[in-house]
TORLO-784021 format. One record per residue (C-alpha): x, y, z; residue in one letter. Coordinates in pm, whole numbers. Example, Ala and Ser with C-alpha at 12.3 -4.5 7.8 and 13.67 -1.06 7.14 Angstrom:
<atoms>
+--------+--------+--------+---------+
!   east !  north !     up ! residuo !
+--------+--------+--------+---------+
!   1230 !   -450 !    780 !       a !
!   1367 !   -106 !    714 !       s !
+--------+--------+--------+---------+
</atoms>
This chain:
<atoms>
+--------+--------+--------+---------+
!   east !  north !     up ! residuo !
+--------+--------+--------+---------+
!   7337 !  14954 !  12058 !       m !
!   7517 !  14659 !  11897 !       m !
!   7372 !  14344 !  12054 !       s !
!   7634 !  14064 !  12172 !       t !
!   7359 !  13746 !  12167 !       a !
!   7449 !  13483 !  11900 !       t !
!   7226 !  13499 !  11637 !       p !
!   6996 !  13162 !  11627 !       a !
!   7119 !  12926 !  11379 !       a !
!   6868 !  12845 !  11101 !       a !
!   6740 !  12452 !  11089 !       g !
!   6602 !  12221 !  10828 !       r !
!   6282 !  12419 !  10819 !       k !
!   6452 !  12751 !  10731 !       e !
!   6635 !  12571 !  10436 !       w !
!   6344 !  12387 !  10326 !       i !
!   6156 !  12739 !  10337 !       a !
!   6426 !  12874 !  10109 !       l !
!   6365 !  12648 !   9871 !       c !
!   6001 !  12728 !   9859 !       i !
!   6105 !  13098 !   9809 !       l !
!   6321 !  13017 !   9517 !       c !
!   5964 !  12927 !   9342 !       l !
!   5852 !  13289 !   9312 !       p !
!   6209 !  13418 !   9248 !       l !
!   6261 !  13166 !   8938 !       m !
!   5931 !  13251 !   8806 !       v !
!   5969 !  13609 !   8804 !       v !
!   6312 !  13592 !   8675 !       s !
!   6227 !  13384 !   8394 !       m !
!   5913 !  13565 !   8256 !       d !
!   6195 !  13845 !   8181 !       v !
!   6314 !  13595 !   7890 !       s !
!   6050 !  13320 !   7835 !       i !
!   5899 !  13498 !   7545 !       l !
!   6213 !  13484 !   7344 !       f !
!   6051 !  13220 !   7145 !       f !
!   5714 !  13291 !   7161 !       a !
!   5715 !  13600 !   6944 !       a !
!   5658 !  13454 !   6618 !       p !
!   5371 !  13240 !   6737 !       a !
!   5212 !  13541 !   6923 !       i !
!   5266 !  13762 !   6615 !       a !
!   5053 !  13500 !   6395 !       d !
!   4792 !  13452 !   6647 !       d !
!   4727 !  13811 !   6783 !       l !
!   4840 !  14010 !   6470 !       l !
!   5004 !  14287 !   6724 !       p !
!   5132 !  14614 !   6550 !       t !
!   5514 !  14674 !   6589 !       a !
!   5432 !  14914 !   6874 !       t !
!   5212 !  14644 !   7047 !       e !
!   5473 !  14409 !   7004 !       q !
!   5743 !  14607 !   7181 !       l !
!   5491 !  14678 !   7448 !       w !
!   5403 !  14300 !   7470 !       i !
!   5798 !  14235 !   7537 !       f !
!   5879 !  14550 !   7759 !       d !
!   5614 !  14622 !   7954 !       v !
!   5653 !  14356 !   8217 !       y !
!   6044 !  14462 !   8286 !       g !
!   5908 !  14846 !   8298 !       f !
!   5638 !  14809 !   8560 !       i !
!   5863 !  14561 !   8754 !       l !
!   6168 !  14804 !   8785 !       a !
!   5933 !  15086 !   8817 !       g !
!   5759 !  14937 !   9153 !       l !
!   6048 !  14743 !   9318 !       l !
!   6081 !  15014 !   9585 !       l !
!   5744 !  15075 !   9659 !       t !
!   5663 !  14701 !   9691 !       m !
!   5929 !  14647 !   9925 !       g !
!   5796 !  14931 !  10141 !       a !
!   5444 !  14779 !  10136 !       v !
!   5577 !  14457 !  10235 !       g !
!   5758 !  14604 !  10546 !       d !
!   5418 !  14766 !  10678 !       r !
!   5182 !  14479 !  10616 !       i !
!   5423 !  14222 !  10623 !       g !
!   5646 !  14033 !  10389 !       r !
!   5479 !  13692 !  10387 !       r !
!   5136 !  13821 !  10320 !       r !
!   5268 !  14033 !  10042 !       l !
!   5434 !  13740 !   9896 !       l !
!   5095 !  13535 !   9897 !       m !
!   4889 !  13820 !   9763 !       i !
!   5151 !  13912 !   9499 !       g !
!   5146 !  13520 !   9416 !       s !
!   4769 !  13485 !   9373 !       v !
!   4825 !  13833 !   9139 !       g !
!   5099 !  13646 !   8942 !       f !
!   4883 !  13332 !   8878 !       a !
!   4568 !  13518 !   8764 !       l !
!   4764 !  13735 !   8540 !       s !
!   4923 !  13425 !   8398 !       s !
!   4581 !  13291 !   8340 !       l !
!   4451 !  13587 !   8177 !       l !
!   4774 !  13607 !   7943 !       a !
!   4772 !  13267 !   7856 !       a !
!   4413 !  13287 !   7695 !       y !
!   4456 !  13652 !   7573 !       a !
!   4247 !  13710 !   7221 !       q !
!   4420 !  14034 !   7149 !       t !
!   4729 !  14199 !   7196 !       a !
!   4564 !  14459 !   7413 !       e !
!   4464 !  14215 !   7665 !       t !
!   4799 !  14045 !   7636 !       l !
!   4989 !  14392 !   7734 !       i !
!   4742 !  14421 !   8029 !       l !
!   4805 !  14089 !   8164 !       a !
!   5187 !  14144 !   8088 !       r !
!   5163 !  14498 !   8319 !       a !
!   4962 !  14314 !   8599 !       i !
!   5248 !  14057 !   8605 !       l !
!   5511 !  14337 !   8648 !       g !
!   5289 !  14472 !   8953 !       i !
!   5262 !  14104 !   9081 !       a !
!   5619 !  14024 !   9030 !       g !
!   5741 !  14336 !   9200 !       s !
!   5586 !  14237 !   9524 !       t !
!   5760 !  13903 !   9531 !       l !
!   6127 !  13993 !   9459 !       m !
!   6184 !  14249 !   9752 !       p !
!   5937 !  13986 !   9980 !       s !
!   6173 !  13672 !   9915 !       t !
!   6488 !  13903 !   9981 !       l !
!   6347 !  14052 !  10335 !       a !
!   6224 !  13671 !  10431 !       l !
!   6590 !  13556 !  10388 !       v !
!   6728 !  13830 !  10613 !       r !
!   6421 !  13731 !  10860 !       t !
!   6489 !  13332 !  10871 !       m !
!   6889 !  13344 !  10833 !       f !
!   7006 !  13554 !  11131 !       q !
!   7348 !  13366 !  11134 !       d !
!   7607 !  13541 !  10923 !       p !
!   7762 !  13229 !  10763 !       a !
!   7406 !  13061 !  10681 !       q !
!   7278 !  13414 !  10544 !       r !
!   7564 !  13424 !  10294 !       m !
!   7493 !  13074 !  10180 !       k !
!   7110 !  13176 !  10131 !       a !
!   7201 !  13454 !   9945 !       m !
!   7422 !  13266 !   9743 !       a !
!   7134 !  13054 !   9657 !       i !
!   6885 !  13319 !   9613 !       w !
!   7142 !  13505 !   9352 !       s !
!   7209 !  13182 !   9165 !       a !
!   6847 !  13103 !   9127 !       v !
!   6788 !  13449 !   9008 !       m !
!   7059 !  13461 !   8766 !       a !
!   6967 !  13114 !   8636 !       g !
!   6594 !  13203 !   8592 !       g !
!   6686 !  13464 !   8303 !       v !
!   6884 !  13192 !   8176 !       t !
!   6680 !  12890 !   8145 !       i !
!   6369 !  13100 !   8061 !       g !
!   6441 !  13100 !   7686 !       p !
!   6509 !  12692 !   7701 !       i !
!   6172 !  12628 !   7874 !       i !
!   5984 !  12854 !   7659 !       g !
!   6153 !  12638 !   7366 !       g !
!   6047 !  12308 !   7509 !       l !
!   5707 !  12412 !   7598 !       l !
!   5629 !  12589 !   7250 !       l !
!   5765 !  12235 !   7072 !       d !
!   5440 !  12084 !   7189 !       s !
!   5215 !  12326 !   7304 !       f !
!   5070 !  12683 !   7222 !       s !
!   5245 !  13013 !   7319 !       w !
!   5006 !  13024 !   7612 !       g !
!   5161 !  12753 !   7799 !       s !
!   5477 !  12945 !   7864 !       v !
!   5228 !  13139 !   8130 !       f !
!   5058 !  12868 !   8238 !       l !
!   5379 !  12710 !   8353 !       i !
!   5365 !  12991 !   8608 !       n !
!   5019 !  12856 !   8794 !       i !
!   5188 !  12549 !   8952 !       p !
!   5483 !  12717 !   9116 !       a !
!   5236 !  13003 !   9269 !       m !
!   4969 !  12737 !   9380 !       a !
!   5227 !  12537 !   9577 !       l !
!   5374 !  12861 !   9714 !       l !
!   5057 !  12942 !   9849 !       l !
!   4989 !  12589 !  10004 !       i !
!   5332 !  12563 !  10182 !       i !
!   5397 !  12926 !  10261 !       a !
!   5182 !  12954 !  10579 !       p !
!   5347 !  12667 !  10724 !       f !
!   5719 !  12720 !  10655 !       l !
!   5740 !  13096 !  10591 !       l !
!   5728 !  13338 !  10915 !       p !
!   5567 !  13658 !  10894 !       e !
!   5795 !  13961 !  10959 !       s !
!   5663 !  14322 !  10947 !       r !
!   5817 !  14669 !  11053 !       s !
!   5745 !  14758 !  11408 !       t !
!   5737 !  15111 !  11312 !       a !
!   5418 !  15119 !  11140 !       q !
!   5492 !  15418 !  10942 !       s !
!   5268 !  15493 !  10601 !       r !
!   5407 !  15443 !  10290 !       v !
!   5409 !  15775 !  10099 !       d !
!   5206 !  15737 !   9788 !       v !
!   5343 !  16054 !   9639 !       f !
!   5685 !  15899 !   9673 !       s !
!   5567 !  15573 !   9486 !       s !
!   5428 !  15776 !   9211 !       i !
!   5753 !  16001 !   9196 !       l !
!   5978 !  15670 !   9177 !       d !
!   5733 !  15530 !   8888 !       l !
!   5735 !  15845 !   8670 !       a !
!   6105 !  15840 !   8704 !       a !
!   6174 !  15498 !   8692 !       i !
!   5946 !  15422 !   8332 !       l !
!   6037 !  15663 !   8098 !       p !
!   6398 !  15620 !   8204 !       v !
!   6396 !  15270 !   8146 !       t !
!   6219 !  15318 !   7827 !       y !
!   6401 !  15607 !   7697 !       g !
!   6722 !  15406 !   7751 !       v !
!   6614 !  15062 !   7603 !       k !
!   6464 !  15247 !   7283 !       t !
!   6765 !  15473 !   7225 !       l !
!   6973 !  15139 !   7266 !       a !
!   6755 !  14948 !   6990 !       e !
!   6654 !  15226 !   6743 !       e !
!   6908 !  15473 !   6779 !       g !
!   6874 !  15867 !   6832 !       w !
!   6484 !  15968 !   6836 !       a !
!   6354 !  16286 !   7021 !       i !
!   6063 !  16111 !   7196 !       l !
!   6278 !  15870 !   7417 !       p !
!   6522 !  16140 !   7434 !       a !
!   6283 !  16338 !   7598 !       a !
!   6145 !  16054 !   7813 !       l !
!   6474 !  16011 !   7923 !       l !
!   6538 !  16369 !   8029 !       a !
!   6187 !  16385 !   8186 !       a !
!   6229 !  16082 !   8384 !       g !
!   6592 !  16206 !   8556 !       l !
!   6394 !  16553 !   8626 !       l !
!   6151 !  16312 !   8844 !       v !
!   6405 !  16127 !   8959 !       g !
!   6579 !  16454 !   9115 !       v !
!   6223 !  16548 !   9267 !       l !
!   6179 !  16215 !   9417 !       f !
!   6526 !  16227 !   9577 !       v !
!   6435 !  16573 !   9710 !       r !
!   6143 !  16498 !   9856 !       r !
!   6318 !  16158 !  10018 !       q !
!   6529 !  16431 !  10193 !       w !
!   6203 !  16577 !  10356 !       t !
!   6034 !  16306 !  10500 !       l !
!   6066 !  16124 !  10836 !       p !
!   5968 !  15808 !  10668 !       n !
!   6115 !  15817 !  10325 !       p !
!   6072 !  15529 !  10085 !       l !
!   6436 !  15555 !   9975 !       l !
!   6655 !  15632 !  10289 !       d !
!   6898 !  15880 !  10108 !       i !
!   7087 !  15955 !  10456 !       r !
!   7195 !  15561 !  10473 !       a !
!   7283 !  15579 !  10082 !       l !
!   7530 !  15834 !  10203 !       m !
!   7707 !  15588 !  10412 !       e !
!   8017 !  15502 !  10225 !       r !
!   7978 !  15126 !  10238 !       r !
!   7597 !  15102 !  10178 !       i !
!   7585 !  15344 !   9908 !       g !
!   7922 !  15215 !   9764 !       g !
!   7762 !  14863 !   9748 !       s !
!   7455 !  14983 !   9564 !       i !
!   7686 !  15162 !   9317 !       l !
!   7914 !  14832 !   9296 !       v !
!   7613 !  14625 !   9229 !       n !
!   7461 !  14889 !   8945 !       f !
!   7811 !  14862 !   8802 !       i !
!   7784 !  14471 !   8808 !       a !
!   7447 !  14443 !   8639 !       a !
!   7570 !  14702 !   8397 !       f !
!   7864 !  14479 !   8256 !       t !
!   7677 !  14158 !   8287 !       l !
!   7450 !  14272 !   8019 !       m !
!   7720 !  14356 !   7769 !       a !
!   7825 !  13932 !   7839 !       s !
!   7486 !  13835 !   7749 !       s !
!   7408 !  14055 !   7478 !       l !
!   7718 !  13974 !   7306 !       i !
!   7713 !  13613 !   7352 !       c !
!   7365 !  13593 !   7272 !       t !
!   7431 !  13729 !   6930 !       q !
!   7758 !  13538 !   6858 !       f !
!   7631 !  13220 !   6910 !       l !
!   7299 !  13296 !   6657 !       q !
!   7467 !  13544 !   6399 !       s !
!   7818 !  13441 !   6380 !       v !
!   7824 !  13057 !   6464 !       l !
!   7460 !  13049 !   6317 !       g !
!   7315 !  12856 !   6616 !       y !
!   6952 !  12843 !   6625 !       s !
!   6784 !  13032 !   6907 !       p !
!   6718 !  12719 !   7101 !       f !
!   7039 !  12570 !   7037 !       v !
!   7204 !  12888 !   7137 !       a !
!   7022 !  12900 !   7481 !       s !
!   7135 !  12565 !   7550 !       l !
!   7497 !  12669 !   7517 !       w !
!   7449 !  12985 !   7731 !       s !
!   7328 !  12762 !   8031 !       v !
!   7698 !  12626 !   8033 !       a !
!   7831 !  12911 !   8237 !       p !
!   7583 !  12880 !   8499 !       s !
!   7743 !  12537 !   8636 !       i !
!   8039 !  12786 !   8708 !       v !
!   7833 !  13041 !   8845 !       v !
!   7648 !  12764 !   9091 !       a !
!   7990 !  12706 !   9252 !       a !
!   8139 !  13075 !   9242 !       a !
!   7877 !  13244 !   9480 !       a !
!   7925 !  12985 !   9747 !       p !
!   8317 !  13002 !   9708 !       i !
!   8300 !  13369 !   9722 !       a !
!   8102 !  13374 !  10049 !       g !
!   8334 !  13138 !  10225 !       k !
!   8657 !  13334 !  10081 !       l !
!   8473 !  13690 !  10225 !       s !
!   8483 !  13520 !  10573 !       q !
!   8841 !  13510 !  10579 !       t !
!   8987 !  13750 !  10329 !       c !
!   8728 !  14006 !  10401 !       g !
!   8450 !  14119 !  10156 !       r !
!   8584 !  14397 !   9966 !       p !
!   8901 !  14228 !   9870 !       r !
!   8693 !  13908 !   9719 !       v !
!   8433 !  14136 !   9548 !       m !
!   8745 !  14310 !   9401 !       a !
!   8885 !  13986 !   9286 !       g !
!   8568 !  13908 !   9153 !       g !
!   8568 !  14239 !   8941 !       f !
!   8925 !  14121 !   8819 !       v !
!   8814 !  13759 !   8718 !       l !
!   8515 !  13933 !   8507 !       s !
!   8785 !  14158 !   8368 !       a !
!   8982 !  13864 !   8296 !       v !
!   8688 !  13670 !   8113 !       g !
!   8621 !  13993 !   7884 !       f !
!   8987 !  13947 !   7809 !       g !
!   8910 !  13613 !   7704 !       v !
!   8621 !  13694 !   7532 !       l !
!   8838 !  13982 !   7321 !       s !
!   9051 !  13684 !   7182 !       q !
!   8781 !  13507 !   6977 !       i !
!   8875 !  13469 !   6626 !       r !
!   8666 !  13255 !   6381 !       l !
!   8982 !  13089 !   6225 !       e !
!   9156 !  13025 !   6562 !       g !
!   9087 !  12771 !   6873 !       f !
!   8728 !  12702 !   6851 !       s !
!   8565 !  13015 !   6925 !       p !
!   8265 !  12810 !   7124 !       l !
!   8528 !  12709 !   7370 !       v !
!   8661 !  13027 !   7393 !       v !
!   8334 !  13181 !   7420 !       l !
!   8205 !  12945 !   7730 !       l !
!   8492 !  12997 !   7908 !       i !
!   8509 !  13385 !   7857 !       g !
!   8135 !  13408 !   7957 !       a !
!   8196 !  13146 !   8253 !       g !
!   8441 !  13383 !   8404 !       l !
!   8255 !  13703 !   8350 !       v !
!   7919 !  13566 !   8500 !       a !
!   8112 !  13374 !   8827 !       a !
!   8308 !  13692 !   8892 !       g !
!   8005 !  13939 !   8871 !       i !
!   7744 !  13690 !   9045 !       v !
!   7978 !  13673 !   9324 !       s !
!   8012 !  14019 !   9372 !       v !
!   7649 !  14079 !   9355 !       m !
!   7592 !  13801 !   9592 !       t !
!   7835 !  13973 !   9838 !       l !
!   7634 !  14287 !   9804 !       v !
!   7320 !  14169 !   9861 !       t !
!   7449 !  13968 !  10188 !       d !
!   7626 !  14284 !  10316 !       y !
!   7322 !  14537 !  10229 !       v !
!   7053 !  14324 !  10370 !       v !
!   7267 !  14224 !  10658 !       g !
!   7318 !  14573 !  10791 !       v !
!   7000 !  14695 !  10680 !       a !
!   6729 !  14779 !  10980 !       p !
!   6508 !  14465 !  11023 !       a !
!   6196 !  14711 !  10999 !       d !
!   6310 !  14826 !  10671 !       r !
!   6429 !  14452 !  10486 !       a !
!   6167 !  14497 !  10224 !       g !
!   6260 !  14837 !  10116 !       a !
!   6635 !  14741 !  10111 !       v !
!   6558 !  14423 !   9894 !       g !
!   6349 !  14684 !   9618 !       g !
!   6638 !  14889 !   9627 !       l !
!   6901 !  14613 !   9534 !       i !
!   6649 !  14495 !   9269 !       e !
!   6621 !  14836 !   9138 !       t !
!   7004 !  14879 !   9092 !       s !
!   6986 !  14548 !   8899 !       n !
!   6701 !  14663 !   8699 !       e !
!   6853 !  14991 !   8611 !       l !
!   7201 !  14871 !   8577 !       g !
!   7109 !  14617 !   8309 !       g !
!   6892 !  14878 !   8124 !       a !
!   7239 !  15114 !   8122 !       f !
!   7424 !  14838 !   8033 !       g !
!   7249 !  14725 !   7712 !       i !
!   7217 !  15075 !   7619 !       a !
!   7566 !  15209 !   7672 !       i !
!   7774 !  14885 !   7581 !       l !
!   7504 !  14803 !   7314 !       g !
!   7578 !  15162 !   7146 !       c !
!   7954 !  15066 !   7167 !       v !
!   7910 !  14738 !   6980 !       l !
!   7659 !  14884 !   6696 !       a !
!   7902 !  15206 !   6685 !       a !
!   8211 !  14989 !   6606 !       v !
!   8028 !  14702 !   6412 !       y !
!   7865 !  15021 !   6170 !       r !
!   8243 !  15147 !   6107 !       h !
!   8384 !  14835 !   6042 !       a !
!   8131 !  14685 !   5796 !       v !
!   8010 !  14996 !   5562 !       t !
!   8329 !  15008 !   5326 !       p !
!   8263 !  14639 !   5258 !       f !
!   7879 !  14680 !   5175 !       l !
!   7820 !  14599 !   4811 !       p !
!   7723 !  14934 !   4586 !       t !
!   7432 !  14701 !   4447 !       e !
!   7254 !  14706 !   4787 !       l !
!   6913 !  14936 !   4811 !       a !
!   6965 !  15208 !   5043 !       p !
!   6729 !  15046 !   5304 !       e !
!   6888 !  14706 !   5282 !       a !
!   7223 !  14882 !   5295 !       a !
!   7131 !  15100 !   5615 !       r !
!   6998 !  14786 !   5776 !       a !
!   7312 !  14591 !   5723 !       a !
!   7507 !  14871 !   5850 !       g !
!   7318 !  14850 !   6166 !       q !
!   7347 !  14474 !   6279 !       t !
!   7479 !  14171 !   6164 !       i !
!   7091 !  14036 !   6142 !       a !
!   7023 !  14314 !   5918 !       g !
!   7296 !  14203 !   5697 !       a !
!   7166 !  13876 !   5707 !       s !
!   6852 !  14006 !   5596 !       a !
!   7013 !  14207 !   5315 !       a !
!   7222 !  13915 !   5187 !       a !
!   6910 !  13709 !   5056 !       r !
!   6858 !  14014 !   4803 !       l !
!   7202 !  13941 !   4662 !       l !
!   7352 !  13695 !   4429 !       p !
!   7515 !  13410 !   4626 !       t !
!   7891 !  13518 !   4592 !       e !
!   7817 !  13868 !   4678 !       a !
!   7604 !  13766 !   4967 !       a !
!   7860 !  13540 !   5114 !       a !
!   8140 !  13791 !   5073 !       q !
!   7903 !  14040 !   5263 !       m !
!   7820 !  13833 !   5570 !       m !
!   8214 !  13718 !   5582 !       k !
!   8240 !  14086 !   5622 !       a !
!   7996 !  14138 !   5851 !       s !
!   8091 !  13881 !   6091 !       r !
!   8444 !  14002 !   6097 !       e !
!   8290 !  14326 !   6164 !       a !
!   8084 !  14219 !   6462 !       f !
!   8380 !  14023 !   6587 !       i !
!   8594 !  14325 !   6589 !       t !
!   8287 !  14543 !   6749 !       a !
!   8259 !  14234 !   6983 !       m !
!   8656 !  14253 !   7089 !       h !
!   8597 !  14682 !   7150 !       a !
!   8286 !  14612 !   7399 !       t !
!   8496 !  14373 !   7579 !       c !
!   8786 !  14579 !   7625 !       i !
!   8563 !  14864 !   7724 !       v !
!   8379 !  14612 !   7961 !       s !
!   8680 !  14508 !   8126 !       a !
!   8851 !  14867 !   8180 !       v !
!   8503 !  14945 !   8362 !       i !
!   8553 !  14649 !   8581 !       l !
!   8902 !  14757 !   8675 !       l !
!   8793 !  15067 !   8745 !       l !
!   8497 !  14927 !   8961 !       a !
!   8754 !  14742 !   9125 !       t !
!   8933 !  15057 !   9243 !       a !
!   8590 !  15191 !   9338 !       v !
!   8536 !  14879 !   9537 !       t !
!   8874 !  14887 !   9740 !       v !
!   8841 !  15234 !   9843 !       i !
!   8464 !  15278 !   9900 !       l !
!   8413 !  14916 !  10053 !       l !
!   8717 !  14914 !  10295 !       r !
!   8711 !  14772 !  10628 !       d !
!   8799 !  14953 !  10938 !       k !
!   8860 !  14664 !  11173 !       k !
!   8553 !  14703 !  11333 !       k !
!   8203 !  14548 !  11319 !       a !
!   7976 !  14689 !  11044 !       v !
!   7656 !  14569 !  11123 !       s !
!   7562 !  14801 !  11380 !       t !
!   7254 !  14908 !  11204 !       a !
!   7019 !  14619 !  11301 !       a !
+--------+--------+--------+---------+
</atoms>
């Protein structure tokens, strides 16, 4: 039965509380990327093997993605504020362990615990926003801020890491987490309301195990195949993860209180919103992948300078989400989301026009990347607000975990599939121009990535090296154009999906609360 009471408006306390909630959100999203600059220092200090170095970077994201659903459900049961505070303590302690790790194994363990703690923070913040902001217009503004902070954390992580490493040891990139968590622990009990499910159903442990056993190998398999090409082990793990995923879905159908409500996902607009969110995260990663490599490998900027330029589109993003929220109130959510996808497709079209000899490639890059990010973040903000808004209050944490899981998996698949498109076109375009005097191993590396070509060029005479690098840059731009066109086509198809699945029927949709 739908309530006709007007939702209470949030006051100053709730908006200040939102600022406090942005602390864990910013820190968790930053930790995905903050190690980019610390890799050489960690390698010199801890001497990790190639496999250990891979796990130092990846275990955080793998664990985070695998536990979001479970921790969202746990927060519904024990209280979202309580889980947030427990996770904050865990995040601070594991950050301390990581900062003073003496071996690669210890750092891997600390990063894994960081992932566990991070998985408690993200759905808890989203569920608490849903609790504090009952008025739809205010909740939209709050979700816009939430989305902007989430996207901004990943962007500024490398910058903060670079600034810290200029003056301090690599452990400082972890120590910065502790003051933020301490401030949250001090203020949260006074500003954040406690909220939990009234149903008090148990979290199905076996479903949690299946969830983790599905997402971990799928994420690892997709990421490894994208980075290293075809191999039996990651392909087998990917297949095994998908099989376990099928078992997980079957179990959710049979449970009275499932970890993931499959029946709710079958509802056209809820399931369609999660699908749209997946596509948005999928294509957003293509933009990040392209822009990062172009700034560093083609324009020749250092990682730090490249990361500074990559922040510029965030200015557009910060304005886009609130504007999208305003427009959705007059034009309707599906139309604005479809418009966001079209705007992002135009952004990829702009990126496909970059030429080294043409108009300033940096300016074109920033314009294109800004349009892509503005459109996609607008879509993701509207999806989050809608799904959280129509979800039962008792399952706000679980729904928050579902949204974040679709973000993580969409990003992983985006890097894998669109990364493969980028690599395949680059390899096809550069191979005919590789010097015959290159050793087979160097030629193979140069044919796979532009970074490999740069390394191989050091083995050649000056003139031959310059010619090969010119060819590799042109090949990368060709590959970049192809990837942008594929991404634009996906976004235009997503526009059609959005209009079909999320169309309004001139009646209230928030009947699930």
